[in-house]
TORKOL-17631 format. One line per 3 residues: their letters; for each residue x negated, z, y negated of C-alpha. Coordinates in steps of 0.25 Angstrom, whole numbers. Each point is the difference from the previous one (the first is absolute). Layout:
BEGIN
A	X,Z,Y; ...
END
This chain:
BEGIN
MLV	701,-47,403; 13,-2,-8; -6,6,-13
LGA	-12,-9,2; 8,-13,2; 8,4,-13
LLA	-12,2,-8; -6,-14,4; 13,-7,-2
AEP	2,6,-15; -3,-10,-11; -10,4,-11
VAA	6,4,-13; -5,-5,-13; -6,10,-9
QTY	9,3,-13; -6,-6,-12; 4,0,-15
GSG	4,-15,-1; -11,-10,1; -8,6,-11
AFP	4,-11,-10; 6,10,-10; -6,12,-6
VCL	13,9,0; 10,5,11; 14,6,-1
QVF	1,11,10; 14,4,3; 3,13,7
GLN	12,5,7; 8,-4,13; -6,-14,-1
PSM	-14,1,-5; -7,-13,-4; -12,-5,-8
DCS	2,-13,-8; -14,-5,-6; 5,-11,-8
YGS	-3,5,-14; -11,-5,-10; 0,13,-8
IAQ	6,15,-1; 9,-4,-12; 6,-12,9
CRP	3,10,11; 5,12,-8; 14,-6,-2
MAA	2,-2,15; -4,15,2; 9,6,-11
GRS	11,8,5; -4,-1,15; -8,9,9
AQC	-12,-10,-2; -14,-1,-7; -9,-11,-4
IAN	-14,2,6; -13,-8,0; -1,-10,12
PYY	-12,6,7; -2,-14,7; 0,-8,-13
APA	-11,-10,-1; -1,-8,-13; -2,-15,3
GRG	-14,-5,-1; -7,13,1; -8,3,13
VRS	-2,14,6; -11,7,-7; -12,5,8
RHY	-2,15,-1; -15,-2,4; -9,9,-9
RGA	-11,-9,-6; -6,10,-9; -14,6,1
Y	-3,9,12
END
């Protein structure tokens, strides 16, 4: 019963995402305090922040350019 009560009292945890998806590039920092900062407009803009650190610039997998909808993957060819 105690375990069930603890599970029901626990608050849901938000899933970690890579920022809001507003910027195409993220700075991923490794080490004791790992972090992800997705506020860069390009790899070239991110690289100086990663230089000399245990970090890398990566593409934001949640990036969604403004004004572009999600493409349908429905096949519309001949059967």
